N, C-alpha and C positions, 0 to 999 in steps of 0.2 A: 502494498498499498503505498501511495507516496506521503500524502498527510493525513494526521488523524488531529480532530478539532477536539477540542474540551472546552465547558462553557455553559453559560446558563439558556439552558431550555426554556425557552420562553414562545409563549404565541401572542404575536403582533395584533395588535385590533388596531385600525386605523381610521381616525375621526377627523373631517374639517371643521376646524373653529375660527372664531374670530379674535382678534386680540383682547376685547375684554373679558372673553373667557378664562383667558391667561393671567390678568390681571386679578380679576373676582376670586380665582384658587387661590391664591399666593403664589403661583410659578416663577419661575424664572425661565423665559425663552429660550429656547437651544442648548438645555439642560436636561439634564436623567435626575429628577426626583424618584426616592425610594420609599414606596407605603410601607408601613409596617401592620397597620389596622386595616384588617381584610372588608369590615364596614368601611370603612371609610373611602378604601378605593372603591367598593361597589356602589357607592352613593355618586360619588363624581360620575363612573361609565353612566351610573343609570340616568342620567339628562342628554345620554347624547345619541345621533343617530352614528352607524356604523359603516362605514366607507366600505371596509375590505380586512378580512381574520386570516392570517396567514403563519404558519412556523417562521417563530424567527430566533432570537437572541443576535447578538453582534458576527460572535466566530463562525456558528451554524451557517449564519447566512455568506459570510466568506468563503466555509467550504462546499456551500450548496454551487457557489459560482466558481472556484475550483471544477468540481463535476461538470460543471456545466462545460470545459474548456476541455472538455474529454482527460478527466487525471483521474488514477483510482482513490476515494477517500472515504474516512470514515469520521463520525463524532460520537463524542460520548456527552453527556447530559443527564438529570435526574428530572421525572417526569411522574406523574402518580396516574394510575389507572383510572383515568375518568374521561368527560367528552373532549377536553382539551389536549389531554395526555394523547389519547387514541388519534387526535387530527394532527397533532405534532408527529408522532410516529409515520405516519400514513406520508406527511408532506416531506419528509427525509428521505423515504423509503421509493417516491414517486421520482426524486432527484439522482436516483441512485448512488444515494449516500449509504453507506455500510454504518446501522444504527448499532453499538455496542450498550446497551441497555437492556435489562429486565425489566418491566414496567412492574410497581403492586401497587394495592391501595394504601397512600401513603396519608398521615396524618393532615398534611396543606396539602392543597389543589395544587394542580400546576402552574408553574409563573404565567403571567399575563402582564404586558407593557404596552399600555393604551397610549397610542403615538396620535399624538395633536399635532396636525397641521393648519398653520396662518396663511392666511393670504399671500405673504411675502414666502413661501414655500418653507420656511424653517418649521422643523420639528421642535414641537418638546415632548419630553418621555415621562411617564407616570409608572413606574414599575412596581407591581407586588410579585416577590420572587414565589413565594409558594415555595413549594419542596426545591424547587432547582436551587435556594440559596443552602441548601442542608445536604447536596456532594458531599462524600467523605471518602474516603480513601477505599473504601471497601467496593467502590461504585465504578473506580477506575482499573482498568485493565492492564496490567502490565504488561501482558501478552502482545495488547491489541498496541502499545505505545514500541514495545520494542520492536515490531515489524513495520513500523513506517517509518519513512526516511526524514520525516519532520513532523514533529508537534507544534499545534498552534494554540496557543491559550490566550484570555483575553483577560484583563484589568477589573472587570464587573464581576469576574470568579472570586478574586482574593480576597478572602476575609479570614480573621483570627480564627482559630478552631479548625472546624471539620475540614471548610474548604482549602486553609491553608496546608492541610495534612494529605489533602489530594493533587490539591499545585505540587506539592515538594515531591509526591512520589511519581508525579508527571514527569517533572524535570529530571528527578534521579535516574528515571530508567529512559530516558529520550534518545536517541542520535542526535537529533537536532530540537532546537527550542527556539520558537519566534513568540513573540507577544502583542499586543494591541495596549497601551494604556488605557485606552476606552473611554473616558471622560475627564473633566478637568475637574471635578465632586472628588472623583475615583480617585487620583493622582493628589488633591490636595489631604485625603483621609489617611493614606495608605503611605504616603512619601518615603519615611526612612527604609520602607521595605523596597518599594518600588526601585529606590536610588540602588539599590544593593542588588535587587535582580539585574537590573539595566548591565550594571559595573559587572556582577562577576556569575552570572548564570542563564542569560539569554545569548545567545548566536546574533538572532534578529529585533529589533525592536520596530514596531511601529507605531508612531503618535501624530497627532497635528502638532501644529506653531505653539499653540497654547498649552497645549498638556505637558512638550517637552522643557518650553520655558518657566512654568512653574517648576516642575520636578528639578531643576536643576539652579531653581532660581537665577534666570539668567535677567542682565539688564537689555542685553539687545542680542539678534539671532547670529552675530560673527560668535557670541559665548556659546551659543547651542553647535555650531559647528568645530568650534575647536574642542570643546567637551569630547564630541561623538567621535574627532579626529584621533582623540589619546586614547580612545576605547581600544580599539581593532577589532571592534566587530563591525556587524551591518545596523546602520541608525536610519529609519526612512521617516522620513517628516512631510506631512501634506501642508500647503500651506495656501489655502484658499486661490483667490486669485492669481497670486504669485505660484502657482505649480505646483512641484514636490519634487524634494531633494535627496538625495542616498549618499549615505558617507560609511565609507568605510576605507579604515586608517587615513594615508594619503589621499585615497581617490575620493572627489567631490563630484558627483553629477545628479545636472539639473535638468528637470520635464517640462513644459509649460504646458498649460488648460488647454482643452478644447473649444474653440470661441464658436459664439453665435448658437448656442444652444437654447431650447424651448425649454427651463427648467420648472418643474411641479412639483417635486417634492426632496427634499435634501437626504429624506430618510436613506440611509445603505449606503452613502457615496462611500465612507470609509473601508465599511466593511467589503464591498468590491475591488477598491482601489487595492486592498490587501489581496483579494481572490488574484486580480489581474498582476501584481507584483509575484507572488507567491509562485503563481504558474512558472512565468518565467523561469525565476529562479530554481524552480526543481527540474525546469525543463534546461538549465545551463547556459541562457538568453543572456548578453550582455545585460549591464545594470542600468543602460539608457533602454536597452526595450526592456526589462523588466517596467521600468516606470513607466513608459509609453503604455503598454499593458493597463497597466494597472490605470492610468489614467482614459483610458478606452473605456473599459468594464465600470466606470466612477462615472464617464460622462453618458454612458447608457441607461442606469438605473436612475439619476438625477432627471430623465425626461417621461416620466412616469410615476405612477404611485406604487408606495413599498419597497420593500431591501430585497425584492428578489428579482432575477429579469426574467 
């Protein structure tokens, strides 16, 4: 198997809202808020018209993209034996992703992410992790990890306790490890741990400019480049309108964005960028080609609703 993803198994529920809805519910546009109270989450959802429901989760979206590009892929994520859990599993199997998890009835339901799309195409996410956030080392198959050329993890998954043990098991058994920093709030919550991972454990780090700047408390982007050069590992940063950059030791490669796109929904742009880049990487394309493939995949997904092509 080329790539195994390990992440939060989340069903995405996509709804269109206006800016007032974001303000009235004390949400911060373009970020992800975690809900710990199932009833509070259900109340938020009850007022909305659902546009689309799809198996999601950041790394799962990337893995589906990699599979669509013709690579053998697998995924590990915790679900419950409920309606959304069955829908989740079916969604992956339909995309030829091997699912290494046997669901059973859990105390908590399958995780759900409410994706609120405002008229400017920005997405604001409200996530109730449910059982996805309870992943532990027993849920992670060492065998599947060892048989993969590369394991792709998401920062969203990292948390003290059981998820951390699952993360450590994956890293300790992997041939190569890539990780996405996932979200600015996520970086700020786990800064010392993420910094240790980036410096000492990961072969490839994916981040956007905000996330990596916050992680190393950089004053400008030159500091990000200098930090990344010293690591001697691959650091891939998406920079919005400025395109994307990959730094590997002294090698610094940049790629522009695609112009004149009809942007509908930015959900999944980073996830699909990672798909394209990792497809290039495991097929031994040049760094420039990896960046271009990432940009191509991200450009496709933002011209439609949802995080899957």
